[in-house]
C-alpha positions as CSV (number, residue, x, y, z in Angstrom):
1,M,86.7,124.8,-34.1
2,E,88.3,124.2,-37.5
3,E,88.4,126.7,-40.3
4,S,87.2,125.6,-43.5
5,R,89.6,126.6,-46.4
6,P,88.2,127.3,-49.8
7,S,88.9,124.8,-52.6
8,S,91.2,125.9,-55.5
9,T,88.1,126.0,-57.9
10,K,86.3,128.8,-55.8
11,K,86.6,132.5,-56.4
12,G,88.7,132.9,-53.3
13,D,91.8,132.2,-55.2
14,L,91.6,135.1,-57.6
15,P,93.0,137.8,-55.2
16,E,96.0,135.4,-54.7
17,E,96.7,135.2,-58.5
18,S,96.3,139.0,-59.0
19,F,98.6,139.6,-56.0
20,S,101.2,137.4,-57.6
21,D,100.6,139.4,-60.8
22,D,101.1,142.7,-59.2
23,V,104.4,141.3,-57.7
24,L,105.6,140.1,-61.0
25,V,104.8,143.5,-62.6
26,K,106.8,145.3,-59.9
27,D,109.6,142.9,-60.4
28,L,109.7,143.3,-64.2
29,R,109.5,147.1,-63.7
30,K,112.5,147.0,-61.5
31,Q,114.5,144.8,-63.8
32,L,113.6,146.9,-66.7
33,S,114.6,150.2,-64.7
34,V,117.9,148.6,-63.6
35,M,118.8,147.6,-67.2
36,M,118.0,151.1,-68.5
37,R,120.1,152.7,-65.7
38,T,123.0,150.4,-66.5
39,Q,122.7,151.3,-70.3
40,V,122.8,155.1,-69.3
41,V,126.0,154.5,-67.2
42,A,127.5,152.5,-70.1
43,D,126.8,155.5,-72.3
44,L,124.5,153.2,-74.5
45,L,121.3,155.1,-73.7
46,D,121.0,158.9,-73.2
47,E,119.6,159.8,-69.9
48,Q,116.6,161.6,-71.4
49,D,115.8,158.7,-73.5
50,A,115.8,156.4,-70.6
51,R,113.3,159.0,-68.9
52,I,111.0,158.9,-71.9
53,L,111.0,155.2,-72.0
54,S,110.5,155.1,-68.3
55,L,107.4,157.4,-68.5
56,R,106.0,155.9,-71.6
57,M,106.2,152.4,-70.2
58,G,105.1,153.3,-66.6
59,L,108.2,152.2,-65.0
60,E,108.3,155.2,-62.6
61,D,104.8,155.1,-61.0
62,G,102.9,152.5,-62.8
63,K,101.1,154.8,-65.1
64,C,102.0,154.7,-68.9
65,Y,102.1,158.2,-70.0
66,T,100.9,159.4,-73.3
67,L,103.1,161.5,-75.7
68,N,101.6,164.7,-74.7
69,E,102.0,164.0,-71.0
70,V,105.5,163.1,-71.5
71,S,106.0,166.4,-73.6
72,H,104.5,168.4,-70.9
73,V,106.6,166.7,-68.1
74,L,109.9,167.2,-70.3
75,H,109.0,170.4,-72.1
76,I,109.6,168.8,-75.6
77,S,107.2,168.6,-78.3
78,P,105.2,165.2,-78.7
79,E,106.8,164.7,-82.1
80,K,110.3,164.8,-80.6
81,I,109.3,162.5,-77.8
82,R,108.0,160.0,-80.5
83,Q,111.2,160.3,-82.4
84,R,113.4,159.7,-79.4
85,Q,111.3,156.8,-78.1
86,Y,111.5,155.2,-81.6
87,L,115.4,155.5,-81.5
88,A,115.7,154.4,-78.1
89,L,113.4,151.3,-78.5
90,K,115.2,150.5,-81.8
91,K,118.5,150.5,-80.1
92,N,117.3,148.7,-76.9
93,V,115.2,145.9,-78.6
94,K,118.5,144.5,-80.1
95,D,119.4,143.6,-76.6
96,L,117.8,140.1,-76.1
97,R,117.4,140.4,-72.4
98,F,115.7,143.7,-72.5
99,F,113.4,142.4,-75.3
100,K,112.4,139.4,-73.3
101,L,111.7,141.6,-70.2
102,L,109.8,144.1,-72.3
103,K,107.8,141.3,-74.0
104,D,106.9,139.7,-70.6
105,Y,106.1,143.1,-69.1
106,A,103.7,143.8,-72.3
107,H,101.7,140.7,-71.4
108,L,100.7,142.0,-68.0
109,I,100.4,145.8,-68.8
110,K,98.7,147.6,-71.6
111,L,101.5,149.6,-73.1
112,P,101.2,152.4,-75.6
113,R,101.1,151.5,-79.4
114,G,104.4,153.0,-79.9
115,V,106.1,150.5,-77.6
116,T,104.1,147.5,-78.6
117,Y,105.0,148.0,-82.2
118,Y,108.5,147.0,-81.5
119,I,107.5,143.9,-79.7
120,L,105.3,142.7,-82.7
121,R,107.8,143.8,-85.3
122,Y,110.8,142.0,-83.6
123,S,109.0,138.9,-82.1
124,D,109.5,136.8,-84.9
125,S,113.0,137.6,-85.6
126,S,114.1,137.4,-81.8
127,E,112.6,133.9,-81.6
128,K,114.8,132.8,-84.4
129,D,118.0,134.5,-83.1
130,S,118.9,132.9,-79.7
131,A,122.0,132.4,-77.9
132,L,121.9,128.8,-78.7
133,S,121.9,129.2,-82.5
134,P,124.1,132.3,-83.3
135,L,123.8,131.6,-87.2
136,P,120.9,133.0,-89.2
137,F,120.6,129.6,-90.9
138,S,120.9,126.0,-89.8
139,F,122.7,123.1,-91.2
140,D,120.8,119.9,-92.0
141,I,123.3,117.3,-91.4
142,D,121.0,114.2,-91.8
143,N,120.1,114.9,-95.4
144,K,123.0,114.3,-97.6
145,P,122.9,114.9,-101.2
């Protein structure tokens, strides 16, 4: 007997797509975690700030914690958590690799507003700045005066 396989247009393919998204999310979480750990080791990021970002973005257990939940875990006021998150993201978003990973991660996971703010704020400027064109302006060689 032959087994019939569902065609690619049937609903049977949806679990495979969600499985690949799950794998992609886990991979992005791992990459972001490793990048933040290397920044901690290089003294570019404080260990507690990395933990705050990790909890807020759901890198540890897949759950994005609220400011209040993070404050209960770390025994710091929610306002102080917000301030440290702000400064840590402001510092890290300048790293183009971190920003691209965070942007890809945000497309798959619903991140807290405080985190997505930086993605929206720096999306336009980061797309203009790339490794291929380090200057903030371009020369137009074809048009001569």
